[in-house]
MDTraj code that builds the backbone (N, CA, C; nanometers):
import mdtraj as md
import numpy as np

residues = "UNK UNK UNK UNK UNK UNK UNK UNK UNK UNK UNK UNK UNK UNK UNK UNK UNK UNK UNK UNK UNK UNK UNK UNK UNK UNK UNK UNK UNK UNK UNK UNK UNK UNK UNK UNK UNK UNK UNK UNK UNK UNK UNK UNK UNK UNK UNK UNK UNK UNK UNK UNK UNK UNK UNK UNK UNK UNK UNK UNK UNK UNK UNK UNK UNK UNK UNK UNK UNK UNK UNK UNK UNK UNK UNK UNK UNK UNK UNK UNK UNK UNK UNK".split()
xyz = np.array([
    [0.5214, 21.6546, -2.2778],
    [0.4717, 21.7543, -2.1855],
    [0.5245, 21.8898, -2.2288],
    [0.4414, 21.9908, -2.2138],
    [0.4777, 22.1259, -2.2557],
    [0.4244, 22.2257, -2.1526],
    [0.5089, 22.3196, -2.1107],
    [0.4688, 22.4243, -2.0163],
    [0.5151, 22.5588, -2.0721],
    [0.4226, 22.6542, -2.0795],
    [0.4543, 22.7887, -2.1263],
    [0.4252, 22.8855, -2.0122],
    [0.5242, 22.9692, -1.9772],
    [0.5101, 23.0641, -1.8672],
    [0.5440, 23.2048, -1.9151],
    [0.4913, 23.3049, -1.8455],
    [0.5186, 23.4446, -1.8799],
    [0.5323, 23.5299, -1.7545],
    [0.6090, 23.6373, -1.7715],
    [0.6109, 23.7475, -1.6750],
    [0.5466, 23.8640, -1.7478],
    [0.4449, 23.9284, -1.6890],
    [0.3785, 24.0396, -1.7563],
    [0.4762, 24.1525, -1.7899],
    [0.4391, 24.2286, -1.8919],
    [0.5212, 24.3425, -1.9342],
    [0.5302, 24.4453, -1.8217],
    [0.6460, 24.5074, -1.8122],
    [0.6636, 24.6142, -1.7136],
    [0.7425, 24.7269, -1.7782],
    [0.7191, 24.8459, -1.7371],
    [0.7852, 24.9678, -1.7850],
    [0.8026, 24.9730, -1.9376],
    [0.6974, 24.9336, -2.0111],
    [0.6982, 24.9470, -2.1565],
    [0.7707, 24.8384, -2.2332],
    [0.8307, 24.7435, -2.1651],
    [0.9003, 24.6358, -2.2361],
    [0.8026, 24.5214, -2.2664],
    [0.8414, 24.4366, -2.3594],
    [0.7578, 24.3213, -2.3950],
    [0.7594, 24.2197, -2.2812],
    [0.6532, 24.1397, -2.2698],
    [0.6521, 24.0352, -2.1668],
    [0.7642, 23.9344, -2.1914],
    [0.8143, 23.8761, -2.0849],
    [0.9149, 23.7701, -2.0956],
    [0.8436, 23.6358, -2.0914],
    [0.8985, 23.5376, -2.1620],
    [0.8395, 23.4048, -2.1651],
    [0.9446, 23.2996, -2.1329],
    [0.8975, 23.1837, -2.0899],
    [0.9814, 23.0675, -2.0656],
    [0.9002, 22.9474, -2.1108],
    [0.9517, 22.8725, -2.2070],
    [0.8809, 22.7593, -2.2656],
    [0.9626, 22.6327, -2.2415],
    [0.8998, 22.5322, -2.1833],
    [0.9647, 22.4040, -2.1550],
    [0.8872, 22.2944, -2.2267],
    [0.9574, 22.2029, -2.2929],
    [0.8880, 22.0853, -2.3441],
    [0.9824, 21.9669, -2.3566],
    [0.9209, 21.8491, -2.3461],
    [0.9946, 21.7232, -2.3537],
    [0.9744, 21.6617, -2.4912],
    [1.0829, 21.6041, -2.5443],
    [1.0771, 21.5339, -2.6721],
    [1.1469, 21.3997, -2.6563],
    [1.0844, 21.2959, -2.7071],
    [1.1503, 21.1662, -2.7092],
    [1.2457, 21.1658, -2.8279],
    [1.3673, 21.1167, -2.8073],
    [1.4626, 21.1148, -2.9184],
    [1.4692, 20.9755, -2.9808],
    [1.5470, 20.9614, -3.0844],
    [1.5548, 20.8351, -3.1576],
    [1.6443, 20.7317, -3.0909],
    [1.7143, 20.7720, -2.9866],
    [1.8070, 20.6820, -2.9185],
    [1.7526, 20.6353, -2.7839],
    [1.6203, 20.6299, -2.7719],
    [1.5517, 20.5837, -2.6515],
    [1.5781, 20.6716, -2.5296],
    [1.6037, 20.7966, -2.5515],
    [1.6206, 20.8918, -2.4433],
    [1.5188, 21.0034, -2.4577],
    [1.5324, 21.1039, -2.3742],
    [1.4415, 21.2186, -2.3749],
    [1.5227, 21.3463, -2.3720],
    [1.4692, 21.4505, -2.4353],
    [1.5342, 21.5807, -2.4391],
    [1.4418, 21.6844, -2.3779],
    [1.4953, 21.7613, -2.2842],
    [1.4243, 21.8753, -2.2280],
    [1.4692, 21.9978, -2.3063],
    [1.3746, 22.0632, -2.3721],
    [1.4036, 22.1827, -2.4508],
    [1.3537, 22.3028, -2.3710],
    [1.4445, 22.3974, -2.3475],
    [1.4123, 22.5201, -2.2728],
    [1.4337, 22.6387, -2.3662],
    [1.3330, 22.7232, -2.3782],
    [1.3437, 22.8433, -2.4603],
    [1.2921, 22.9612, -2.3796],
    [1.3639, 23.0738, -2.3847],
    [1.3218, 23.1905, -2.3083],
    [1.3663, 23.3184, -2.3771],
    [1.2983, 23.4278, -2.3420],
    [1.3324, 23.5578, -2.3988],
    [1.2154, 23.6532, -2.3860],
    [1.2196, 23.7614, -2.4673],
    [1.1109, 23.8590, -2.4714],
    [1.0141, 23.8208, -2.5821],
    [0.8845, 23.8335, -2.5535],
    [0.7819, 23.8027, -2.6521],
    [0.8051, 23.8866, -2.7774],
    [0.8017, 23.8224, -2.8947],
    [0.8172, 23.8931, -3.0207],
    [0.9608, 23.9114, -3.0658],
    [1.0555, 23.8642, -2.9890],
    [1.1971, 23.8767, -3.0247],
    [1.2607, 23.7375, -3.0197],
    [1.3758, 23.7253, -3.0796],
    [1.4480, 23.5979, -3.0741],
    [1.4859, 23.5645, -2.9307],
    [1.4746, 23.4393, -2.8961],
    [1.5059, 23.3970, -2.7598],
    [1.6278, 23.3076, -2.7563],
    [1.6533, 23.2515, -2.6426],
    [1.7642, 23.1571, -2.6242],
    [1.7062, 23.0176, -2.6164],
    [1.7872, 22.9196, -2.6559],
    [1.7434, 22.7815, -2.6596],
    [1.8507, 22.6936, -2.5959],
    [1.8065, 22.6004, -2.5110],
    [1.8971, 22.5070, -2.4459],
    [1.8317, 22.3692, -2.4483],
    [1.9090, 22.2676, -2.4876],
    [1.8587, 22.1301, -2.4900],
    [1.9430, 22.0454, -2.3965],
    [1.8747, 21.9642, -2.3133],
    [1.9420, 21.8734, -2.2215],
    [1.8903, 21.7321, -2.2448],
    [1.9820, 21.6371, -2.2559],
    [1.9445, 21.4977, -2.2808],
    [1.9365, 21.4195, -2.1491],
    [1.8373, 21.3302, -2.1413],
    [1.8182, 21.2444, -2.0242],
    [1.7948, 21.1006, -2.0712],
    [1.8381, 21.0024, -1.9932],
    [1.8256, 20.8628, -2.0365],
    [1.6830, 20.8086, -2.0313],
    [1.5956, 20.8687, -1.9478],
    [1.4580, 20.8185, -1.9375],
    [1.3615, 20.9337, -1.9118],
    [1.2338, 20.9057, -1.9324],
    [1.1305, 21.0091, -1.9191],
    [1.1209, 21.0610, -1.7752],
    [1.1351, 20.9725, -1.6780],
    [1.1201, 21.0139, -1.5383],
    [1.2225, 21.1204, -1.5002],
    [1.3484, 21.1012, -1.5376],
    [1.4505, 21.2010, -1.5028],
    [1.4299, 21.3297, -1.5816],
    [1.3816, 21.3197, -1.7055],
    [1.3530, 21.4398, -1.7846],
    [1.2373, 21.5181, -1.7236],
    [1.1325, 21.4484, -1.6801],
    [1.0190, 21.5163, -1.6163],
    [1.0599, 21.5800, -1.4844],
    [1.1444, 21.5138, -1.4081],
    [1.1917, 21.5713, -1.2815],
    [1.2697, 21.7002, -1.3077],
    [1.3538, 21.6999, -1.4104],
    [1.4293, 21.8210, -1.4460],
    [1.3346, 21.9315, -1.4919],
    [1.2337, 21.8966, -1.5713],
    [1.1356, 21.9954, -1.6170],
    [1.0657, 22.0591, -1.4975],
    [1.0249, 21.9795, -1.4012],
    [0.9563, 22.0319, -1.2821],
    [1.0480, 22.1209, -1.1986],
    [1.1767, 22.0847, -1.1884],
    [1.2722, 22.1693, -1.1145],
    [1.2865, 22.3052, -1.1816],
    [1.3003, 22.3050, -1.3142],
    [1.3138, 22.4312, -1.3871],
    [1.1861, 22.5133, -1.3735],
    [1.0704, 22.4471, -1.3867],
    [0.9424, 22.5173, -1.3693],
    [0.9344, 22.5835, -1.2329],
    [0.9680, 22.5094, -1.1275],
    [0.9623, 22.5640, -0.9918],
    [1.0587, 22.6813, -0.9748],
    [1.1785, 22.6720, -1.0318],
    [1.2752, 22.7820, -1.0261],
    [1.2177, 22.9076, -1.0906],
    [1.1540, 22.8905, -1.2062],
    [1.0996, 23.0065, -1.2771],
    [0.9772, 23.0639, -1.2058],
    [0.8972, 22.9795, -1.1423],
    [0.7843, 23.0290, -1.0641],
    [0.8333, 23.1164, -0.9490],
    [0.9435, 23.0758, -0.8857],
    [1.0013, 23.1565, -0.7771],
    [1.0530, 23.2911, -0.8293],
    [1.0911, 23.2966, -0.9569],
    [1.1411, 23.4202, -1.0168],
    [1.0294, 23.5128, -1.0650],
    [0.9038, 23.4684, -1.0513],
    [0.7917, 23.5554, -1.0865],
    [0.7148, 23.5161, -1.2112],
    [0.7558, 23.4109, -1.2796],
    [0.6808, 23.3652, -1.3966],
    [0.5496, 23.3028, -1.3517],
    [0.4489, 23.3101, -1.4401],
    [0.3200, 23.2459, -1.4148],
    [0.2925, 23.1475, -1.5274],
    [0.2389, 23.0317, -1.4921],
    [0.2053, 22.9311, -1.5928],
    [0.0840, 22.9803, -1.6715],
    [0.0978, 22.9836, -1.8047],
    [-0.0090, 23.0263, -1.8937],
    [-0.0737, 22.9052, -1.9612],
    [0.0073, 22.8048, -1.9929],
    [-0.0403, 22.6915, -2.0720],
    [0.0339, 22.5653, -2.0301],
    [-0.0407, 22.4555, -2.0130],
    [0.0182, 22.3240, -1.9847],
    [-0.0485, 22.2243, -2.0777],
    [0.0328, 22.1401, -2.1399],
    [-0.0203, 22.0362, -2.2280],
    [0.0475, 21.9038, -2.1931],
    [-0.0315, 21.7988, -2.1815],
    [0.0229, 21.6657, -2.1606],
    [0.0576, 21.6307, -2.0183],
    [0.0117, 21.7076, -1.9223],
    [0.0407, 21.6766, -1.7824],
    [-0.0470, 21.5618, -1.7372],
    [0.0143, 21.4628, -1.6745],
    [-0.0607, 21.3482, -1.6256],
    [-0.1378, 21.3875, -1.4999],
    [-0.2605, 21.3393, -1.4907],
    [-0.3441, 21.3660, -1.3735],
    [-0.3183, 21.2597, -1.2666],
    [-0.3101, 21.3001, -1.1393],
    [-0.2873, 21.2019, -1.0313],
    [-0.4072, 21.1118, -1.0101],
])
top = md.Topology()
chain = top.add_chain()
for i, resn in enumerate(residues, 1):
    res = top.add_residue(resn, chain, resSeq=i)
    for name in ("N", "CA", "C"):
        top.add_atom(name, md.element.get_by_symbol(name[0]), res)
traj = md.Trajectory(xyz[None], top)
């Protein structure tokens, strides 16, 4: 699953982005990769390991919701399961 979010540019600065994606690792776990920063510049990267996909997806959704409250808007979603 992959989610890309942005805050539009303000006062002449580049837009800010927040990118979340899940990766299955070789040890039967999952990694939530979080990357954020200003568009066109180097960003920050954080990786969190989870024992199963369900807990990794729950963490991804919590982070997404936190960023939505901060003003980010979802631009792109890939791999989201339909109910």
